[in-house]
LOFILUM-835359 format. One record per residue (C-alpha): x, y, z; residue in three letters. Coordinates in Angstrom, 2 decimals. Layout:
NODE         X         Y         Z     r
NODE         X         Y         Z   ala
...
//
This chain:
NODE         X         Y         Z     r
NODE     -2.12     -6.52    -18.91   met
NODE     -0.51     -6.88    -22.29   arg
NODE     -1.95     -5.01    -25.27   asp
NODE     -4.91     -3.89    -23.24   arg
NODE     -4.98     -0.43    -24.70   leu
NODE     -5.13     -1.00    -28.40   thr
NODE     -5.38     -4.62    -29.49   ser
NODE     -7.48     -7.67    -28.76   ser
NODE     -5.03    -10.54    -28.87   arg
NODE     -4.62    -12.94    -25.97   gly
NODE     -1.43    -13.28    -24.00   phe
NODE     -1.70    -15.32    -20.86   ser
NODE      0.30    -18.48    -20.40   arg
NODE     -3.05    -19.91    -19.38   arg
NODE     -4.58    -18.99    -22.73   gly
NODE     -6.56    -15.82    -22.01   leu
NODE     -8.84    -14.87    -24.86   pro
NODE     -7.76    -11.38    -25.07   gly
NODE     -9.76     -8.20    -25.78   ser
NODE     -8.32     -5.89    -23.20   leu
NODE     -9.15     -2.41    -22.12   ala
NODE     -7.17      0.52    -20.94   val
NODE     -5.50      1.30    -17.68   val
NODE     -3.62      0.32    -14.64   ile
NODE     -3.19      2.11    -11.45   ala
NODE     -2.28      2.14     -7.88   thr
NODE     -3.19      4.00     -4.79   ser
NODE     -4.53      3.68     -1.36   leu
NODE     -4.16      5.05      1.98   ala
NODE     -5.24      5.28      5.49   ala
NODE     -5.13      4.73      9.19   ala
NODE     -5.70      1.37     10.89   cys
NODE     -7.98      2.33     13.61   gly
NODE    -11.51      3.51     14.25   gly
NODE    -13.49      1.28     12.01   gly
NODE    -14.32     -2.28     11.18   asn
NODE    -11.14     -4.07     10.34   ser
NODE    -11.50     -7.76      9.46   pro
NODE     -8.74    -10.05     10.48   gly
NODE     -7.41     -8.08     13.42   thr
NODE     -5.83     -9.92     16.28   thr
NODE     -6.06     -9.47     20.00   gly
NODE     -3.22     -8.21     22.14   his
NODE     -2.02     -9.52     25.49   pro
NODE     -2.63     -7.51     28.61   gly
NODE     -0.16     -5.20     30.27   ser
NODE      0.96     -5.24     33.86   ser
NODE      3.35     -3.31     36.02   gly
NODE      4.40     -3.19     39.65   ser
NODE      6.60     -0.96     41.76   ser
NODE      7.87     -0.94     45.30   ser
NODE      9.96      1.41     47.42   gly
NODE     11.52      1.72     50.85   ser
NODE      9.06      2.08     53.74   ser
NODE      6.20      1.84     51.29   gly
NODE      4.90      0.06     48.24   ser
NODE      2.72      0.62     45.24   ser
NODE      1.34     -1.87     42.81   ser
NODE     -0.96     -1.88     39.85   gly
NODE     -2.05     -4.25     37.17   ala
NODE     -4.14     -4.01     34.08   gly
NODE     -5.41     -6.51     31.58   ser
NODE     -6.68     -5.96     28.09   thr
NODE     -8.86     -8.51     26.32   pro
NODE     -8.10     -9.07     22.65   gly
NODE     -9.43     -6.68     20.10   ala
NODE    -12.10     -7.65     17.65   thr
NODE    -12.73     -6.17     14.18   pro
NODE    -15.53     -3.99     15.56   asp
NODE    -14.44     -3.10     19.07   ala
NODE    -12.28     -4.27     21.91   ser
NODE    -12.69     -4.39     25.64   ala
NODE    -10.49     -1.99     27.53   gly
NODE     -7.93     -2.35     30.25   ser
NODE     -8.60     -2.21     33.97   ser
NODE     -6.52     -1.99     37.08   gly
NODE     -6.01     -0.30     40.41   ser
NODE     -3.08      0.89     42.45   gly
NODE     -2.41      1.89     46.04   ser
NODE      0.48      3.40     47.93   thr
NODE      1.16      3.66     51.66   ser
NODE      3.92      4.83     53.92   gly
NODE      6.82      6.86     52.76   ser
NODE      8.97      5.82     49.88   gly
NODE      9.13      5.77     46.14   ser
NODE      8.85      3.17     43.46   gly
NODE      8.59      2.71     39.75   ser
NODE      7.46     -0.07     37.48   gly
NODE      6.74     -0.74     33.88   ser
NODE      4.89     -3.22     31.79   gly
NODE      4.05     -3.37     28.12   gly
NODE      2.30     -5.08     25.32   thr
NODE      2.60     -4.87     21.59   ser
NODE      0.74     -6.42     18.75   asp
NODE      0.73     -6.41     14.97   ser
NODE     -1.74     -3.83     13.84   gly
NODE     -1.97     -0.29     15.03   ser
NODE     -3.44      1.05     18.22   asn
NODE     -2.40      3.82     20.50   ser
NODE     -3.90      5.09     23.66   gly
NODE     -3.20      7.07     26.76   ser
NODE     -4.51      6.81     30.25   gly
NODE     -4.24      8.61     33.53   ser
NODE     -5.05      7.70     37.11   ser
NODE     -5.94      9.84     40.03   ser
NODE     -7.06      9.16     43.57   gly
NODE     -8.03     10.81     46.79   ser
NODE     -5.62     10.88     49.74   asp
NODE     -6.57     10.27     53.34   ser
NODE     -4.50     10.41     56.51   gly
NODE     -1.54     12.56     57.30   thr
NODE      0.77     12.77     54.38   gly
NODE      0.58     13.04     50.65   ser
NODE      1.16     10.86     47.64   ser
NODE      1.17     11.40     43.95   ser
NODE      1.40      9.11     40.99   gly
NODE      0.96      9.14     37.29   ser
NODE      0.74      6.57     34.57   ser
NODE      0.87      6.83     30.85   ser
NODE      0.86      4.30     28.13   gly
NODE      0.88      3.83     24.46   ser
NODE      0.16      0.69     22.56   ala
NODE      0.12     -0.64     19.09   ser
NODE     -2.42     -3.18     17.97   ser
NODE     -5.10     -3.55     15.37   ser
NODE     -8.49     -2.47     16.57   gly
NODE     -9.31     -0.01     19.34   ser
NODE     -9.27     -0.22     23.12   asp
NODE    -11.40      1.49     25.67   ser
NODE    -12.08      0.81     29.28   gly
NODE    -10.88      1.57     32.77   ser
NODE     -7.46      0.86     34.08   gly
NODE     -4.05      2.21     34.68   ser
NODE     -2.63      1.72     31.24   ser
NODE     -3.36      0.51     27.78   ser
NODE     -0.85     -1.21     25.55   gly
NODE      2.78     -0.92     26.43   ser
NODE      2.89      1.27     29.50   ala
NODE      5.16      2.66     32.15   ser
NODE      4.12      3.89     35.57   ser
NODE      5.87      5.70     38.35   ser
NODE      4.79      7.12     41.68   gly
NODE      6.09      8.48     44.92   ser
NODE      4.57      8.82     48.38   gly
NODE      5.56     10.50     51.57   ser
NODE      4.15     10.90     55.08   gly
NODE      2.04      8.56     57.13   ser
NODE     -1.24      7.83     55.53   gly
NODE     -2.67      6.06     52.53   ser
NODE     -3.99      6.88     49.13   ser
NODE     -5.88      4.92     46.55   ser
NODE     -7.21      5.70     43.16   gly
NODE     -8.49      4.29     39.93   ser
NODE     -8.18      5.57     36.42   gly
NODE     -9.38      4.89     32.95   ser
NODE     -7.67      4.72     29.60   ser
NODE     -8.81      4.50     26.06   ser
NODE     -7.04      4.37     22.74   gly
NODE     -7.58      4.33     19.04   thr
NODE     -5.33      2.95     16.39   asp
NODE     -2.21      4.93     15.62   gly
NODE     -0.61      2.51     13.19   gly
NODE      2.87      3.92     13.62   ala
NODE      4.59      0.77     14.80   ser
NODE      3.70     -2.80     13.95   cys
NODE      7.15     -4.14     13.11   gly
NODE      6.88     -3.26      9.41   phe
NODE      8.18      0.00      7.99   asp
NODE      7.41      1.33      4.50   pro
NODE     10.41      1.39      2.17   val
NODE      9.55      4.98      1.24   thr
NODE     11.83      7.29      3.24   pro
NODE     10.06      9.48      5.80   asn
NODE      6.74      7.80      5.01   ala
NODE      3.63      9.59      6.20   thr
NODE      1.75      8.27      9.26   pro
NODE     -1.10      7.25      6.95   gln
NODE      1.29      5.21      4.80   thr
NODE      2.52      3.42      7.89   arg
NODE     -1.02      2.75      9.03   lys
NODE     -2.04      1.27      5.71   val
NODE      1.00     -1.02      5.62   leu
NODE      0.32     -2.18      9.17   cys
NODE     -3.29     -2.86      8.27   tyr
NODE     -2.30     -4.89      5.20   leu
NODE     -0.02     -7.04      7.34   his
NODE     -2.77     -7.49      9.93   ser
NODE     -5.19     -9.00      7.40   ile
NODE     -2.73    -10.92      5.23   tyr
NODE     -3.71    -14.57      5.12   gly
NODE     -6.97    -13.86      6.94   lys
NODE     -8.80    -11.88      4.27   asn
NODE     -8.42    -10.67      0.70   ile
NODE     -9.01     -7.09     -0.43   leu
NODE    -11.26     -6.54     -3.42   ser
NODE     -9.90     -4.44     -6.28   gly
NODE    -11.15     -3.08     -9.59   gln
NODE     -9.26     -1.43    -12.46   glu
NODE    -10.95      1.50    -14.18   glu
NODE    -10.83      2.99    -17.64   asp
NODE    -11.28      6.75    -17.81   asn
NODE    -14.72      6.36    -16.21   asn
NODE    -16.49      4.77    -13.24   asp
NODE    -17.96      1.82    -15.11   asn
NODE    -16.20     -0.89    -13.12   gly
NODE    -17.12      0.50     -9.72   met
NODE    -20.69      1.26    -10.76   asn
NODE    -21.21     -2.22    -12.22   thr
NODE    -20.03     -3.82     -8.99   ile
NODE    -22.20     -1.59     -6.82   phe
NODE    -25.31     -2.21     -8.93   gln
NODE    -24.75     -5.95     -8.65   ala
NODE    -23.73     -6.17     -5.00   thr
NODE    -24.45     -2.92     -3.15   gly
NODE    -20.72     -2.84     -2.27   lys
NODE    -17.71     -0.95     -3.57   tyr
NODE    -14.24     -2.42     -4.10   pro
NODE    -11.71     -1.69     -1.37   ala
NODE     -9.10     -0.76     -3.99   ile
NODE     -9.61      1.16     -7.22   arg
NODE     -6.80      1.01     -9.76   ser
NODE     -5.90      3.52    -12.44   phe
NODE     -3.47      4.09    -15.29   asp
NODE     -1.46      7.29    -15.43   val
NODE     -2.64      7.67    -19.04   asn
NODE     -6.17      8.35    -17.77   asn
NODE     -6.89     12.01    -17.10   ser
NODE     -9.66     11.29    -14.58   glu
NODE     -7.43      9.12    -12.38   ala
NODE     -6.18     11.77     -9.89   pro
NODE     -9.73     12.96     -9.15   thr
NODE    -11.08      9.40     -8.99   gln
NODE     -8.32      8.37     -6.62   cys
NODE     -8.83     11.24     -4.19   val
NODE    -12.58     10.54     -4.22   ala
NODE    -11.91      6.88     -3.39   gln
NODE     -9.67      7.91     -0.49   trp
NODE    -12.21     10.41      0.83   asn
NODE    -14.86      7.68      0.68   asp
NODE    -12.71      5.40      2.82   gly
NODE    -11.03      3.32      0.13   gly
NODE     -7.57      2.68     -1.26   leu
NODE     -6.15      3.15     -4.73   cys
NODE     -3.32      1.98     -6.96   met
NODE     -1.51      3.42     -9.98   phe
NODE      0.20      1.77    -12.91   gly
NODE      1.47      3.24    -16.16   tyr
NODE      1.61      2.07    -19.78   his
NODE      4.38      4.53    -20.54   met
NODE      6.15      5.04    -23.84   gly
NODE      9.58      6.54    -24.41   ile
NODE     10.36      9.42    -26.79   asp
NODE      7.11      9.21    -28.74   gly
NODE      6.91      5.41    -28.78   gly
NODE      4.28      3.23    -27.20   thr
NODE      4.64      0.83    -24.31   tyr
NODE      5.43     -1.95    -26.80   ser
NODE      8.00     -0.02    -28.88   thr
NODE     11.47     -1.59    -28.48   pro
NODE     13.63      0.87    -26.55   thr
NODE     17.32      1.12    -25.67   asn
NODE     17.08      0.65    -21.90   ile
NODE     20.72      1.60    -21.43   gly
NODE     19.94      5.01    -22.91   asn
NODE     16.81      5.30    -20.77   val
NODE     19.01      4.99    -17.68   leu
NODE     21.79      7.32    -18.91   thr
NODE     21.55     10.98    -17.94   ala
NODE     21.53     13.45    -20.81   gly
NODE     20.10     11.14    -23.47   thr
NODE     16.83     11.83    -25.23   thr
NODE     15.44      8.60    -23.82   glu
NODE     16.40      9.55    -20.27   asn
NODE     14.79     12.96    -20.59   thr
NODE     11.61     11.30    -21.83   ser
NODE     11.73      8.78    -18.98   phe
NODE     12.12     11.54    -16.39   asn
NODE      9.11     13.31    -17.90   asn
NODE      7.09     10.11    -17.50   asp
NODE      8.13      9.86    -13.86   leu
NODE      7.18     13.52    -13.40   asn
NODE      3.74     12.64    -14.73   arg
NODE      3.41      9.84    -12.16   ile
NODE      4.27     12.32     -9.43   ala
NODE      1.64     14.74    -10.75   gln
NODE     -0.98     11.98    -10.46   tyr
NODE      0.06     10.95     -6.95   val
NODE      0.59     14.45     -5.53   gln
NODE     -3.13     15.34     -5.19   pro
NODE     -3.59     12.22     -3.10   leu
NODE     -0.60     13.12     -0.95   gln
NODE     -2.07     16.60     -0.47   asn
NODE     -5.32     14.95      0.66   ala
NODE     -3.46     12.86      3.23   gly
NODE     -3.84      9.67      1.21   gly
NODE     -1.62      6.76      0.26   val
NODE     -0.80      5.36     -3.19   ala
NODE      0.22      1.86     -4.15   ile
NODE      2.52      2.00     -7.19   leu
NODE      2.83     -1.01     -9.49   arg
NODE      5.27      0.24    -12.10   leu
NODE      6.89     -1.73    -14.96   phe
NODE      4.29     -4.48    -14.65   his
NODE      4.29     -8.00    -16.03   glu
NODE      8.00     -8.69    -15.90   ala
NODE      9.21    -12.25    -15.53   gly
NODE     10.40    -15.32    -17.38   asn
NODE      9.40    -15.04    -21.04   gly
NODE      7.20    -11.99    -20.46   cys
NODE      8.58     -9.45    -22.91   asn
NODE      5.69     -7.59    -24.51   trp
NODE      6.47     -4.20    -22.88   phe
NODE      9.64     -2.24    -23.65   trp
NODE     10.69     -2.39    -20.00   trp
NODE     10.62     -6.20    -20.08   thr
NODE     12.47     -6.57    -23.39   met
NODE     15.90     -6.18    -21.78   gly
NODE     17.58     -8.21    -19.07   thr
NODE     16.24     -8.79    -15.58   ser
NODE     19.08     -6.62    -14.25   ala
NODE     17.96     -3.75    -16.49   gln
NODE     14.38     -4.14    -15.25   trp
NODE     15.63     -3.92    -11.66   gln
NODE     17.67     -0.83    -12.59   asp
NODE     14.54      0.83    -14.03   leu
NODE     12.60      0.05    -10.87   phe
NODE     15.30      1.38     -8.53   val
NODE     15.78      4.49    -10.68   tyr
NODE     12.04      5.24    -10.48   ala
NODE     12.01      4.58     -6.73   phe
NODE     14.83      7.04     -6.07   lys
NODE     13.52      9.65     -8.50   tyr
NODE      9.97      9.67     -7.12   leu
NODE     10.96      9.61     -3.45   thr
NODE     14.12     11.74     -3.41   ala
NODE     13.73     14.03     -6.41   thr
NODE      9.95     14.43     -6.38   lys
NODE      9.46     14.09     -2.63   gly
NODE      6.66     11.52     -2.62   leu
NODE      6.36     10.04      0.87   asn
NODE      2.90      8.49      0.66   asn
NODE      3.74      5.50     -1.53   val
NODE      3.71      1.74     -1.00   leu
NODE      5.75     -0.10     -3.63   trp
NODE      4.64     -3.28     -5.41   leu
NODE      6.85     -5.32     -7.75   ala
NODE      4.21     -6.43    -10.29   pro
NODE      5.39     -9.53    -12.14   leu
NODE      3.66    -11.62    -14.79   cys
NODE      2.33    -15.18    -14.64   gly
NODE      5.89    -16.54    -14.66   ser
NODE      7.53    -14.76    -11.70   pro
NODE     11.25    -15.07    -11.12   ser
NODE     13.50    -13.93     -8.29   ser
NODE     15.70    -12.31    -10.95   ala
NODE     12.98     -9.65    -11.06   tyr
NODE     12.92     -8.99     -7.33   asn
NODE     14.47     -5.52     -6.94   pro
NODE     15.19     -6.09     -3.26   gly
NODE     13.39     -5.71      0.05   ala
NODE     14.75     -2.17      0.46   gln
NODE     12.71     -1.05     -2.57   tyr
NODE      9.39     -2.89     -2.29   ile
NODE      6.72     -3.35      0.36   asp
NODE      5.25     -6.43     -1.33   phe
NODE      5.38     -8.45     -4.52   gly
NODE      2.79     -9.61     -6.98   gly
NODE      1.94    -11.54    -10.11   ala
NODE     -0.97    -11.74    -12.52   asp
NODE     -2.70    -14.23    -14.76   asp
NODE     -5.90    -14.56    -16.73   tyr
NODE     -7.93    -17.74    -17.00   val
NODE    -10.92    -18.65    -19.15   ala
NODE    -14.31    -17.11    -18.43   ala
NODE    -16.11    -19.09    -15.73   gly
NODE    -12.87    -20.43    -14.23   asp
NODE    -12.68    -19.26    -10.63   tyr
NODE     -9.59    -21.21     -9.56   glu
NODE     -7.46    -19.69     -6.80   pro
NODE     -4.21    -19.79     -8.84   leu
NODE     -2.50    -21.64     -6.02   thr
NODE      0.62    -22.67     -7.92   ser
NODE      1.13    -19.09     -9.11   leu
NODE      0.71    -17.86     -5.55   phe
NODE      3.30    -20.32     -4.27   gln
NODE      5.85    -19.39     -6.93   ser
NODE      5.22    -15.69     -6.25   thr
NODE      5.81    -16.21     -2.53   glu
NODE      9.03    -18.00     -3.42   gly
NODE     10.06    -15.05     -5.56   thr
NODE      9.43    -12.61     -2.70   phe
NODE     10.44    -14.47      0.49   pro
NODE      8.88    -13.28      3.74   asn
NODE      6.74    -10.73      1.93   met
NODE      3.06    -10.30      1.18   met
NODE      2.07    -10.98     -2.42   val
NODE     -0.91     -9.74     -4.41   ala
NODE     -2.81    -10.80     -7.50   leu
NODE     -2.31     -7.37     -9.06   his
NODE     -4.31     -8.23    -12.21   glu
NODE     -6.84    -10.88    -13.06   cys
NODE     -9.92    -11.51    -15.17   gly
NODE    -12.28    -13.80    -13.29   ser
NODE    -12.19    -13.34     -9.51   ile
NODE    -10.94    -16.43     -7.67   pro
NODE    -13.56    -18.24     -5.58   asp
NODE    -13.14    -17.05     -1.94   pro
NODE    -13.97    -20.52     -0.60   ala
NODE    -11.23    -22.07     -2.74   leu
NODE     -8.77    -19.38     -1.68   leu
NODE     -9.35    -20.32      1.95   gln
NODE     -9.41    -24.10      1.53   ser
NODE     -6.14    -24.07     -0.41   thr
NODE     -4.39    -21.46      1.79   ala
NODE     -3.92    -19.27     -1.27   thr
NODE     -3.58    -16.02      0.61   lys
NODE     -3.35    -13.31     -2.03   trp
NODE     -3.31     -9.88     -0.39   leu
NODE     -5.76     -8.54     -2.96   phe
NODE     -7.22     -9.22     -6.37   phe
NODE     -7.50     -6.54     -9.02   asn
NODE     -9.95     -7.24    -11.83   val
NODE     -8.98     -5.63    -15.11   trp
NODE    -11.26     -3.07    -16.75   ala
NODE    -13.87     -3.79    -19.41   ser
NODE    -14.90     -6.43    -20.24   pro
NODE    -13.62     -8.31    -17.20   tyr
NODE    -15.76     -6.79    -14.45   phe
NODE    -18.87     -8.12    -16.17   asp
NODE    -20.12    -11.34    -17.78   ala
NODE    -18.85    -13.72    -18.97   pro
NODE    -15.81    -13.34    -16.69   tyr
NODE    -17.61    -12.02    -13.62   asn
NODE    -21.38    -12.34    -14.07   pro
NODE    -23.71    -10.76    -11.52   thr
NODE    -24.17    -14.01     -9.61   ser
NODE    -20.41    -14.42     -9.14   his
NODE    -19.91    -10.78     -8.13   leu
NODE    -22.65    -11.19     -5.53   gln
NODE    -21.08    -14.37     -4.18   glu
NODE    -17.63    -12.76     -3.95   val
NODE    -18.61     -9.39     -2.53   tyr
NODE    -20.90    -10.90      0.13   ser
NODE    -18.28    -13.38      1.36   asn
NODE    -16.87    -12.48      4.81   pro
NODE    -13.38    -13.38      3.57   tyr
NODE    -13.51    -10.54      1.04   val
NODE    -12.88     -6.99      2.27   ile
NODE    -14.97     -4.36      0.53   thr
NODE    -14.65     -0.62      0.97   arg
NODE    -17.18     -0.44      3.80   asp
NODE    -15.15     -2.98      5.81   lys
NODE    -11.95     -0.94      5.78   leu
NODE    -10.98      0.93      8.94   pro
NODE    -10.57      4.69      8.84   ser
NODE     -7.01      5.54      7.87   phe
NODE     -7.38      9.28      8.46   lys
//
């Protein structure tokens, strides 16, 4: 948010009365699997058959759809007789993340011998357990010889692996946890909204929410200016949550609102470029402890860009320069600093424009923000629609807000923000989010709180 660190003037195109606090941040991480995961979808069953000369073998398995809490497993049976060989395959896949393996064995009778094996791996959201010859996408093969018969049954079970759901992080060589988190986000998009809370250099936001609701936000957000942020983020990850980092950076001794020559910032060897690289090094220092802990960070750098939004130095140039800053930071943090646990958000203002879309190869999702008057819980539907238009075929998030949109209105208007992120003091409390509203939001099944997240570890 604009001028949140030092001043109290309003800025929103919707007329936000403005005393603003400190920080922004991004981070999160995890594995879509053993845990309660709202909004997961079922996956179709798998089947396979095989036949050979002078003999045949067949097997089939079916897997009921997964639910957020548990899923029924797969079942099947196979038999072989005579002499011959055969192979068959069958598979299923699903958006989400699930992997499993199964084996089958049987007892032979008669004169002769037979052997067979089956293995399978699947991806889906949720977890599968049960008896059968395979789970998920599976392949089976077997051979038999001699005169006689054999039969057997096996069981398979799986837990989420999250490695393949059709969506890959833009970060090169992304960690398995980063892939799992991205798969999970896609699995709940449009079905639920993640709760988020920005912090100052303290735990006041999280503690206020817990005292009011008995719940913690799914996402905690931090600014790289805040010394407590790395520790807070790792603690959030270890407690099962996600986190996000932003940065009110200044260049060469200036503040985030000091006009800066962006051309010099992007030119190697200049004082401005050296300062910029140092700022990016600081981001890496804040994210690295989370990476060491196996966690995932959402980065929302160079926030509140868009049409007419020019209160930060990085938004005072052209849209092409803003994109150049974003791409520079992406390459520096991934290639030079070796961060591979990052999901990238393009965080625009309340007037998003496709001129500020850095490209699908650099971002995992887009976003916008806006602040409305205290007591206004509108879903910001028109902003959501324009943000979706700015980032076609991508998820979009409300990366900053004051009052939390009413979950019932979000659903009735199909305003499917991926998450909301309430700014720090005074926004997490009355008059923007009084106790009664926090209780209504955090108890709504549409809203994902930290305890509803699956385990990403």
